[in-house]
Each structure stands twice: as C-alpha cells, then as structure tokens.
N, C-alpha and C positions, 0 to 999 in steps of 0.2 A: 406912831404906825396910820399908814395909811387905808384908805378905804377900802382898797384894792387887796389890801392881805387880808383884812376880816371878811372881806368876801368871799376870798378863795377858801379860808379856813373853813368857814361857814359848808361851803360845797362839799368840801371834801369829808366832815364830820360823818356823814351817812355810812362813807364807806370805811370809818375806821374799824368796825368788828369784822368785816370781810380780810382786810389787809390783816390784821392781827390771827385771825383764824389761818389765811395760807402761810405766814410766817411761822407760825406753829405745826403745821402739820409736816409729816415725815412717817419714812416707810423703812425697815430695816429688819435684816436677819441676825438670827443666833443659831451655832448648830449646837449641838448637847454634846458633841467632842470633837475635836481640831485634828485628831489622827484615827488612821483606819487600817486595820491590819487585816487581809483577806488570802486565803488560799484557793490555787487553782483546782477547785473540785466545784466548781458551779453551786456553792450552797451560799445564799445570799447573807450579808450581813446590813442593819439597817442603822440609821441616825436618823436622830429626832431633830426637824428644823422649827425653829421657833419663828413666827410672824410677828414683827413688833409696829402696829400702827398708831399712828399718833394723827387722829382727826381723817382717816385713808378709808372710805368705804370700797365695796365692790369688791372685783375679782383679782385676787394674785397669781401671777402665773411665774412658777417656779420652773428653772433652767438650769441646767449644767453645761461646762465648757470644760476643755481641757483633760475629755475622758480618754485615757490609752488605748490602744488596740487592743479587742479581746478583752475589755472590762464594759459591763452596762450598766448605768444609773437610770434610774427611775423613780417617780415621787408618784406617793399617794394620800392626798390626792396631788394633781401636778396643777390644778387648777381649783383656789378656793376662795371662798369670803370667811372662812374662820381664821385663827391664828396658829394652824400648828400642820404639819404635813411630816409624814415619814420618808425618807430617803433611801432606797435600797440599791447594795451595789453588790455586784456578781462581777468575778474573775474567772474566763473561760480558760479551758487548754491552750488556747492561742494568746492568751495575755505574756507579758514578758516577766520573768522577774524584776522586781525591782522598784524602786520609791517615784513618784509623780505627784501632782497636787490638781486637784479637780477644784473648778471653781463654780460656786452657787450663786446666782442671781433671782431677784424677784421684780417681777415688773407689776406695775397697775397703770392706770391711765394717768398720765402726767407725772409718774413717779418711775424710779430705778433704784433700785436699792445697792448699795455697793458690794463688792464682790467679796464672798467670804470662802475663804479657801479651806477644802480639808485633804491634809497630808496622807496619801494612801500608799501603802506598802502591799505587795502582792508576794508569796511567797509559793512556793512551790509544796503540790498536793501530797499529803501524806498519805495517798493511798491509790494505791499502783494501779497502773491500768490492766484491764484484762489479759488473759494470755493469749497468745496467738499461738496457731500450728498452720507452717507455710506448705508442710507437706507430709502423708505417710502413706509408705508405699509396702508390697510384700512382692518378695522375688526370692522364685518365680511365682507367680500368683496362677498357675496353674499344674497339677501332678497329677501324676500316671496312677491307675489302680494301686490302692495301698497307701499313697499319699508320699510323704517324706518330710525333709527341715525345708523351711522356710525362712528367711531373713527379714522381719520388720525393721523398717527403718523411720525416721520420722526428722521433722526439724520444728522445734517448738521455741518460744521466746516468752521471756515473762513469767514462767512456771516455777511454783516453788514443790510440785509433786508430779509426775506423770504416773499414768496407770493405764493397762491393756486390760479389757475383758477376757471370756474366754478361759479363766484360770491362769492368764498371766501374770497377774496382779501389778505391783510397784517396779517400774523400771527406770533407769538411770542411762543417762550417757545419749547415744543416737539411735542404735539398733539393737536387736535382741534376736536370737535365732529360737524357733520354737518347731516341734514336730507337730506335723500334720497328717491325720490321719483320714480326717471327712471334709467335705466343702464347709467352711465358717468364714463370718463375717468379724473382724474383729475392729474395734472400738477404743480410739486412742483418747485419754481424757487427760486435759491441760489444766491445773488448777493453781490458784492464788486467793491472798485474803479478799480478793474484788469479786470473784468467779470462777466460772470453770468454763472449757469449748473443748468442743468433740471432732474425731475427724474418724471416717471409715475406711476399710479397704477389705477386700474379698481373696481368698483364697479358695479354688476349684479343684476338688480332687475327681477324677474321673471315675464312673461307678464302675462296678465289677460285671462285666457280661455276663448275661443269663447262659446256662449250660443248654448244649446243643440238642435238640428235640428228636427222641428216636423216632424212623418211620415206621408206619402200620406195616407187619408182618404180612403178606398175601399169599396164602397158600397156593392159590391156584398158578400165581406166576413161578411159585418155588416148582411145584410137579413140572411144569411148562419147562422150564429151564432144566431140570433132569432129566426128565422120561420123554422130551419131544412131547410136538402137536399130536 
C-alpha cells in the first residue's frame, strides 16, 4: 500500500467514533395497542406511546395525521425529552360511525420516526340524546268566568315518559283534555335516561266580577220626591 492510503487512514481515525455513533443513533415509537374502539359520547380513550431512543437526546414532538372528522387526538405531553406520552382520542357526535387509521409520528432534530398506525373504530353512542319539546300549547288559552275544558297539546321527541303538573300526571300521545276552573300555569316534562326538559303554557280564567254596590239612601231626596219641595 502506498503512503497516500496510510495518510488517509490516519486522517479518518479520529472521526471513527463519531461515524459509529451516528450509525447507531435511531428514534422509534411503539403504541401500547394497535386498535382502539370508542363511542360517540365524548368520553376519551387513551393509548400509551413509548419513545425508543438510541443516542438521540432533546425534545421529541409527537403528531397525529389521518384523524377523521369529529375525532380529536391529543398527546400529553406533545413535546417531551422523556420516553413516554399518552395519546387521548375522543369522538364527538359529529364523528361518522366506521373504521379508519390514525398515523402517529415522532420528530426530533435530524430524526423522523416511522409511522405507527392505530386502527380506530367509532361506534354509536349508547347514551341517548336529551329529549326535545318543540311545542306545548293550551286551546283555548283563556276562559270565561267559571272556566271550562282546555286541550293541552304537545310535540316531543326522544322521551321515555311525559308528565304534566297541576295534578294532570303522566300522559301519552300528543294531547289531553283537562278541566280548568282557575288560572293555571301548566308545565310539561319530557324525560329519558339522559335527562329531562320542560316547557310551560298558561290558561287564564276570567275573574268573577264583584257584586254591585247599593247606593246610600238619602231621606231628604226621598221626602222631596214624594211631598215636593
């Protein structure tokens, strides 16, 4: 071998440890689970993310891509010098029922991890939406003295039970006839496993007029009318 070869070899020897260190450096991720099923109820599910470092120091930034509409993904922490993070996944009511893949990536200066995929399944919520009352009316809403019959009518959806106060009680269908003898405010309550909503309507009964007031007897005017001035 000529002198040029040995000269070049001697020049490279100080850099060998650096070259070996660079070749052994790596950054990778592992998800504690590869699949996740969540309901459209806003309750978060979590997945542990392990950060595998080989001679990689500094902050690793975690990101998610391919997240479907209506699904929220966050990391705690999202940037870390440690070796673990928690990914939180939430499906809102706007999320579509079905399956998709979420890709998780970690980045550090000079390094990007391979994509790690989480197979996500969104299912319908087991909790029903709160009931709605679109109308609650009384016909007629005003009555003469003494009152009379009134038809209470309503339109409600999502309720398992309906009830009206003022001693009316549990009702079914879309209307009920009640006898009203005094002004009252009726409240309809629609209830299911999630909660209750209310709506009110008022029936007015005319008040009984007071009896006429007798005039005061004027004896002088009586005598004048009979006997003259």
